[in-house]
C-alpha positions in Angstrom: -103.1 -39.7 51.5 -103.9 -40.3 55.3 -106.5 -37.8 56.9 -104.0 -35.3 58.2 -102.5 -35.0 54.5 -105.6 -34.1 53.1 -106.2 -31.9 56.0 -103.2 -30.1 55.5 -104.1 -30.0 51.7 -107.3 -28.0 52.3 -105.6 -25.5 54.7 -103.1 -24.6 52.1 -105.7 -24.7 49.6 -103.8 -26.4 47.3 -105.2 -26.4 43.7 -102.9 -29.8 42.9 -105.4 -31.6 44.6 -108.4 -30.6 43.1 -110.5 -33.6 41.7 -108.3 -36.2 43.6 -110.5 -36.0 46.6 -113.4 -34.0 48.0 -113.9 -32.3 51.3 -117.2 -32.7 53.1 -118.2 -30.4 56.1 -120.8 -31.9 58.4 -121.9 -28.1 60.0 -122.7 -27.1 56.4 -123.9 -30.4 54.4 -122.0 -29.4 51.5 -118.6 -30.6 50.1 -116.0 -28.6 48.2 -112.9 -28.8 46.1 -109.5 -28.9 48.3 -108.7 -25.4 46.7 -112.0 -24.1 47.9 -111.4 -20.5 49.2 -113.7 -20.6 52.0 -112.5 -20.9 55.6 -111.1 -24.1 57.0 -113.2 -25.9 58.7 -112.6 -27.4 62.0 -111.0 -31.1 61.5 -113.6 -32.8 63.7 -116.3 -31.4 61.1 -114.3 -32.8 57.9 -115.0 -35.9 56.0 -112.9 -37.0 53.3 -114.7 -38.5 50.0 -113.0 -40.3 46.9 -115.6 -39.3 44.4 -118.5 -36.6 44.5 -120.7 -39.5 44.4 -119.8 -40.7 47.4 -120.1 -37.1 48.6 -124.1 -37.0 47.3 -125.0 -40.1 48.8 -123.8 -39.3 52.0 -126.1 -36.1 51.7 -123.8 -33.3 50.8 -124.3 -30.8 48.4 -121.9 -29.3 45.8 -120.0 -25.9 47.2 -121.5 -22.7 45.2 -118.9 -21.3 45.6 -115.8 -23.3 44.1 -117.9 -25.6 42.2 -116.2 -28.9 43.2 -117.4 -30.8 39.8 -115.5 -27.9 37.5 -112.1 -29.8 38.4 -109.7 -32.5 36.3 -110.8 -36.0 37.0 -108.4 -37.9 39.6 -105.5 -39.8 38.3 -106.2 -42.7 40.4 -108.1 -44.4 37.6 -104.8 -45.0 35.6 -102.7 -45.8 38.8 -105.1 -48.3 40.2 -105.6 -51.5 38.2 -107.9 -53.0 40.7 -111.7 -53.6 40.1 -112.7 -50.0 41.2 -110.2 -48.4 38.8 -111.1 -50.4 36.1 -114.5 -49.9 36.7 -114.1 -45.9 36.8 -112.5 -45.9 33.4 -115.6 -48.0 31.9 -117.9 -45.7 33.8 -116.3 -42.5 32.6 -116.6 -44.1 28.8 -119.9 -44.0 29.0 -120.5 -47.9 29.4 -123.6 -47.9 32.1 -125.6 -45.3 29.6 -125.0 -48.0 26.7 -125.1 -51.4 28.5 -126.3 -50.8 32.1 -124.7 -52.3 35.4 -125.2 -55.4 34.1 -123.1 -54.4 30.9 -120.6 -52.8 32.9 -120.3 -56.0 35.6 -119.9 -58.7 33.1 -117.0 -56.6 31.2 -115.2 -56.8 34.9 -116.1 -60.5 35.2 -118.3 -59.6 38.3 -122.2 -59.8 39.3 -124.0 -56.5 39.5 -124.5 -57.0 43.1 -120.5 -58.2 43.7 -119.7 -54.5 41.8 -122.1 -52.5 43.8 -120.4 -54.1 46.7 -117.0 -53.4 45.5 -117.4 -49.6 44.3 -119.6 -49.0 47.6 -116.8 -50.2 49.8 -114.1 -48.5 47.8 -115.6 -45.4 46.3 -118.5 -44.8 48.5 -120.8 -45.2 45.8 -122.5 -47.5 43.6 -122.1 -47.7 40.0 -125.1 -45.8 39.1 -124.6 -43.1 41.8 -120.9 -42.9 40.1 -122.6 -42.4 36.9 -125.3 -39.9 37.9 -122.3 -37.6 39.0 -120.7 -37.9 35.9 -123.8 -36.7 33.9 -124.3 -34.0 36.5 -120.8 -33.1 35.6 -121.5 -33.4 32.1 -124.6 -31.0 32.5 -122.6 -28.8 34.5 -119.9 -28.2 32.0 -122.4 -27.6 28.9 -124.5 -25.3 31.3 -121.8 -22.9 31.9 -119.9 -23.2 28.6 -122.6 -22.9 25.9 -126.3 -21.9 25.1 -127.5 -25.3 24.6 -131.2 -25.4 25.4 -131.9 -27.5 28.7 -133.4 -30.2 26.8 -130.6 -30.7 24.4 -128.5 -31.0 27.5 -130.1 -32.8 29.4 -130.4 -35.1 26.5 -126.7 -35.0 25.8 -125.7 -35.7 29.5 -127.4 -39.0 29.2 -130.3 -37.9 31.1 -133.8 -39.6 30.4 -135.9 -36.8 30.7 -135.8 -33.0 31.5 -137.5 -33.5 34.5 -134.7 -36.3 35.6 -132.0 -33.4 34.6 -133.7 -30.8 36.9 -134.1 -32.7 39.7 -130.3 -33.9 39.5 -129.1 -30.6 39.1 -131.0 -29.1 42.2 -130.0 -32.1 44.1 -126.5 -32.1 43.4 -125.7 -28.4 43.2 -128.5 -26.8 45.2 -129.1 -24.4 42.2 -131.3 -24.7 39.4 -130.0 -25.0 35.7 -130.9 -21.4 35.4 -128.9 -20.2 38.6 -126.1 -22.6 37.6 -126.1 -21.3 34.0 -125.4 -17.9 35.4 -122.3 -18.7 37.9 -120.5 -18.7 34.2 -117.1 -16.8 34.4 -116.6 -16.4 30.8 -118.8 -15.5 27.7 -120.7 -18.4 26.6 -120.6 -19.5 22.7 -123.5 -18.4 20.7 -125.8 -20.8 19.4 -125.7 -22.1 16.0 -127.9 -24.3 13.9 -125.5 -27.0 14.2 -123.7 -29.5 16.7 -120.9 -27.7 17.1 -119.9 -26.9 20.3 -116.7 -24.9 22.1 -115.5 -25.8 25.9 -113.0 -25.1 27.8 -111.0 -28.3 29.3 -109.8 -28.0 33.1 -106.3 -29.6 33.8 -103.8 -29.2 36.2 -100.5 -27.4 35.8 -98.1 -27.4 34.7 -98.9 -28.6 31.0 -96.6 -29.2 28.5 -97.9 -29.0 25.1 -95.4 -31.4 23.5 -98.1 -33.9 23.6 -99.3 -32.0 20.5 -95.9 -32.3 18.6 -96.2 -36.4 19.5 -99.7 -36.6 17.8 -98.7 -34.2 14.8 -95.7 -36.4 13.5 -97.9 -39.4 13.7 -101.1 -37.8 12.4 -102.6 -39.6 9.2 -103.6 -37.4 6.4 -107.5 -36.6 5.9 -108.4 -38.2 9.6 -106.1 -36.3 11.8 -104.2 -33.0 11.9 -101.6 -31.4 14.0 -99.4 -28.7 14.8 -97.3 -27.6 18.3 -100.5 -26.2 19.9 -103.3 -27.9 18.2 -104.9 -31.5 17.4 -107.9 -32.4 15.2 -109.5 -35.4 14.2 -112.2 -37.8 12.7 -113.7 -40.0 15.3 -116.3 -42.9 14.8 -118.6 -43.3 18.1 -121.5 -45.3 18.9 -124.3 -42.7 17.3 -122.5 -41.2 14.4 -119.2 -40.0 13.5 -117.9 -37.3 15.3 -115.0 -34.2 14.6 -113.2 -32.1 17.3 -110.1 -30.0 17.5 -108.3 -28.9 20.7 -106.0 -26.1 20.9 -103.4 -24.5 23.7 -103.1 -20.9 24.0 -100.1 -20.8 26.2 -100.3 -16.7 25.8 -103.6 -16.3 26.8 -104.5 -16.0 30.7 -104.7 -19.2 32.3 -103.3 -20.9 29.0 -106.4 -22.5 28.0 -107.3 -25.9 26.3 -110.0 -25.2 24.1 -112.1 -28.0 22.8 -114.0 -27.5 19.5 -116.3 -30.5 18.5 -117.5 -29.6 15.0 -119.8 -32.3 15.0 -121.4 -35.2 17.2 -124.5 -37.0 17.7 -125.5 -35.5 21.5 -126.0 -39.0 22.6 -122.3 -39.5 22.0 -120.6 -36.4 23.8 -120.3 -37.6 27.0 -117.8 -40.5 25.7 -116.0 -37.9 23.4 -115.2 -35.8 26.2 -114.1 -38.5 28.1 -111.9 -39.6 25.0 -110.3 -36.4 24.5 -109.4 -36.0 28.4 -107.8 -39.6 28.2 -106.1 -38.7 24.8 -104.3 -35.5 26.3 -104.0 -37.1 30.1 -105.8 -34.2 31.3 -106.6 -35.9 34.7 -103.0 -36.3 35.3 -100.8 -34.8 38.5 -97.8 -33.8 36.9 -96.8 -32.3 40.1 -96.2 -35.7 41.5 -95.0 -37.1 38.2 -92.5 -34.2 38.0 -91.3 -34.3 41.7 -90.3 -38.2 41.3 -88.6 -37.8 37.9 -86.7 -35.0 38.9 -84.6 -36.8 41.6 -83.8 -39.4 39.1 -79.9 -37.4 38.1 -80.7 -39.0 34.3 -84.1 -37.1 33.8 -83.5 -34.0 36.3 -82.6 -31.8 33.6 -85.2 -32.8 31.1 -88.0 -31.9 33.6 -86.4 -28.9 34.3 -86.8 -28.1 30.7 -90.1 -29.9 30.3 -92.4 -30.0 33.1 -95.8 -31.2 32.8 -95.2 -33.9 29.9 -98.7 -35.8 29.6 -98.8 -39.5 28.4 -100.7 -39.5 25.1 -103.7 -41.9 25.4 -106.0 -43.2 22.5 -109.7 -42.5 21.7 -110.1 -45.9 19.8 -108.1 -48.7 21.5 -108.9 -51.3 18.6 -107.0 -48.6 16.1 -104.2 -47.8 18.4 -103.4 -51.8 18.6 -103.4 -51.7 14.7 -101.1 -48.5 14.6 -98.9 -49.9 17.3 -98.3 -53.4 15.1 -98.0 -51.6 12.1 -95.2 -49.2 13.6 -93.0 -52.1 15.0 -89.6 -52.1 14.1 -89.6 -49.1 11.5 -89.4 -45.4 12.0 -92.2 -42.9 12.6 -92.1 -41.6 9.7 -92.3 -45.1 7.7 -95.2 -46.2 10.1 -97.0 -42.6 9.3 -96.6 -43.8 6.0 -97.8 -47.2 5.8 -100.9 -45.9 8.0 -101.6 -43.5 5.3 -101.7 -46.1 3.0 -103.8 -48.1 5.0 -106.6 -45.6 5.4 -107.5 -45.4 1.9 -109.9 -48.3 2.9 -111.4 -46.3 5.6 -115.1 -45.1 5.1 -115.4 -41.2 4.3 -116.9 -39.5 7.0 -120.5 -38.0 7.5 -119.2 -34.7 9.0 -116.2 -33.5 7.0 -114.5 -30.2 7.9 -111.0 -28.7 8.1 -109.5 -30.9 5.6 -110.7 -33.9 7.4 -112.9 -36.2 5.4 -112.0 -39.7 6.4 -112.2 -42.1 9.3 -109.6 -44.8 10.4 -110.5 -48.1 8.9 -112.5 -50.5 11.0 -110.9 -54.0 11.5 -113.3 -55.7 8.8 -112.2 -53.0 6.4 -108.3 -53.9 7.3 -108.5 -57.4 7.3 -110.0 -57.4 3.5 -107.3 -54.3 2.4 -104.1 -54.6 4.4 -102.6 -57.5 2.3 -103.2 -55.1 -0.8 -102.1 -51.9 0.4 -98.9 -53.0 2.8 -95.8 -54.0 1.9 -93.2 -55.9 4.2 -92.8 -59.3 5.4 -95.1 -61.8 4.9 -95.3 -62.7 8.6 -96.2 -59.2 9.4 -99.2 -58.7 6.7 -100.1 -62.4 8.1 -100.4 -61.1 11.9 -102.0 -57.9 11.0 -104.6 -59.4 8.9 -105.4 -62.3 11.5 -105.5 -59.7 14.7 -107.9 -57.5 12.6 -110.1 -60.4 11.5 -110.2 -61.7 15.0 -111.4 -58.0 16.4 -113.8 -57.8 13.6 -115.6 -61.5 14.6 -115.5 -60.2 17.6 -113.3 -63.4 18.9 -111.4 -61.0 21.4 -111.9 -57.7 22.8 -109.9 -55.1 25.1 -110.1 -51.6 26.1 -110.4 -48.8 28.7 -111.7 -51.6 31.5 -108.3 -53.8 31.2 -105.3 -53.9 33.4 -101.7 -54.4 32.5 -102.3 -58.1 33.5 -105.3 -58.7 31.1 -103.9 -56.8 28.6 -100.9 -59.2 28.7 -103.6 -62.3 28.6 -105.4 -61.4 25.9 -102.9 -59.5 23.4 -99.6 -61.4 23.8 -100.7 -64.9 22.6 -101.7 -63.3 19.3 -99.3 -63.7 16.3 -97.0 -60.9 15.6 -97.4 -59.2 19.2 -94.7 -59.1 21.6 -94.1 -57.5 25.0 -93.3 -54.3 23.5 -96.6 -53.8 21.9 -98.6 -54.7 24.8 -96.4 -52.2 26.8 -97.3 -49.6 24.6 -100.9 -50.1 24.0 -101.0 -50.5 27.8 -99.3 -46.8 27.9 -101.7 -45.6 25.5 -105.1 -47.3 25.9 -105.3 -47.5 30.0 -102.9 -45.1 30.6 -100.5 -47.0 32.4 -98.1 -45.2 34.5 -95.3 -47.5 35.2 -94.7 -48.9 31.6 -90.7 -48.9 30.5 -90.1 -50.2 27.2 -86.6 -51.4 27.3 -86.1 -52.7 24.2 -86.8 -49.8 22.5 -84.7 -47.9 20.5 -85.5 -44.4 20.9 -85.7 -45.3 24.4 -81.8 -46.3 23.8 -81.1 -43.3 22.2 -82.8 -40.8 24.5 -80.8 -42.7 27.8 -77.6 -41.9 25.8 -78.5 -38.6 25.0 -79.4 -38.0 28.4 -75.9 -39.3 29.8 -74.0 -36.9 28.1 -72.6 -35.5 31.2 -70.3 -38.0 32.2 -69.8 -36.9 35.7 -73.3 -37.1 36.4 -73.7 -40.7 34.9 -70.7 -42.1 36.5 -71.8 -40.6 40.1 -75.4 -41.6 39.9 -75.6 -44.8 37.0 -79.1 -45.5 37.9 -81.2 -48.6 37.2 -81.1 -49.7 33.1 -85.2 -49.8 34.0 -85.5 -46.9 36.1 -87.2 -48.3 38.9 -86.2 -45.4 41.3 -89.1 -43.6 39.5 -91.7 -46.2 39.8 -94.8 -45.9 39.3 -94.3 -43.2 36.6 -91.7 -45.1 34.3 -94.1 -44.1 31.5 -93.6 -40.3 31.9 -89.7 -41.2 32.0 -90.5 -43.2 28.3 -92.0 -39.8 27.3 -88.6 -37.8 28.5 -86.5 -40.4 27.0 -88.3 -40.0 23.5 -88.2 -36.6 23.6 -84.7 -36.4 24.6 -84.0 -38.8 21.3 -86.1 -36.8 18.9 -84.4 -33.6 19.8 -80.4 -35.0 19.4 -81.2 -36.5 15.8 -84.4 -37.4 13.5 -86.9 -39.5 15.0 -85.7 -42.9 15.5 -87.4 -46.7 15.7 -90.8 -46.9 17.5 -90.3 -50.6 18.3 -88.2 -53.0 19.8 -84.8 -53.3 17.9 -84.5 -57.1 18.5 -88.2 -58.4 19.0 -89.2 -61.0 16.2 -92.7 -61.3 14.7 -94.4 -64.2 16.2 -95.8 -66.8 13.8 
């Protein structure tokens, strides 16, 4: 978007752009979200920033009226596959808190000085400032959503001390933590003796709850549980096990998404929040996606029936790779049965509850136990053991900091991994928006299902790979999967002709 496109968005107070950029006003010294209800400033007094951290660096403070930190994140970090986009995905996942700037830079293949220069040029702030903005956002969320003690919030948000927490909140929001907590517009959750928390997750309308059904039919008993309006699971994080549940209430005012964290080490809280948002694709811009897809005649009806389709993410990249490999060339139901058998070798969680008492197996556990628990072609078993053993030994790693090219370079040479698996992992791990799984059987079934109207198909045949809707072909794939599952029982989740490599 250029300056005038953004200016028209703030003049219209369009909430669809909240979180995608920030508006700083020189005459007031504050920055706002695009939908701020205050009077539209004169264009000559406005500067737009890609991130709130860049506005902080330029000397602006957050608007007390619109609270620009209380918005969904930008979808750009999934759309962008450059260094800035990859860095933001890793920063949001807490890499700087865990490994520092040097750790972030090494994952991206740059020196810390080079990375600082790139991010400052592209985003207006260096990695430390971007991480600091993330801590401020987490602190604000906890202040207005819970009754946690300030010391616990400081610790959970990643600050080194309560004083640093206080100073940052005052500097960013021009309010003390007590005053910021007083801005809460809803009743706070009561204090308990456990680490359980209840938070409301912001997102852009519309939101299609079909993502819960997608996750539910793939849920592994004991590790996950899902319904058409909720999803819960256990998860292994750096400092301990956690358990969470997300519920969608379509009938409540504002149609809230409520995250209940049953247990978590507070040091892992920012990472958990980031991964839940990635899992449900809550930083997406559904308006932009739906507008592009609805212009494609083959998809128009599906978009009209299911606006706001989301792209399911992954809370653990290594787990997702295993699930993709197990699910190749078999039905969703068969894959779930096989994964349920594999789950036996996983550890019991230290935070059981809500019928969830196990963790997904580690790569080491899988490499030892998979041959004893799974049935199938020997080549497939050998491939799974080889890949999980390599992950356990640290011989290769991948994750949120990759792009499609680097994922392909890392995964495709591995035995048992073909283009379908790489594409599926890219869709779900890094949220790549423009993946089209052309040789997926369910995609083909979906295309046939949506081509019932022969007159439309004849007039607008379209390209086989749906390039007309680029860069949103991953979302087109979700619509095709939905069409296939609506027309008949869920079909194969993998390629129809791909072979397991030796």
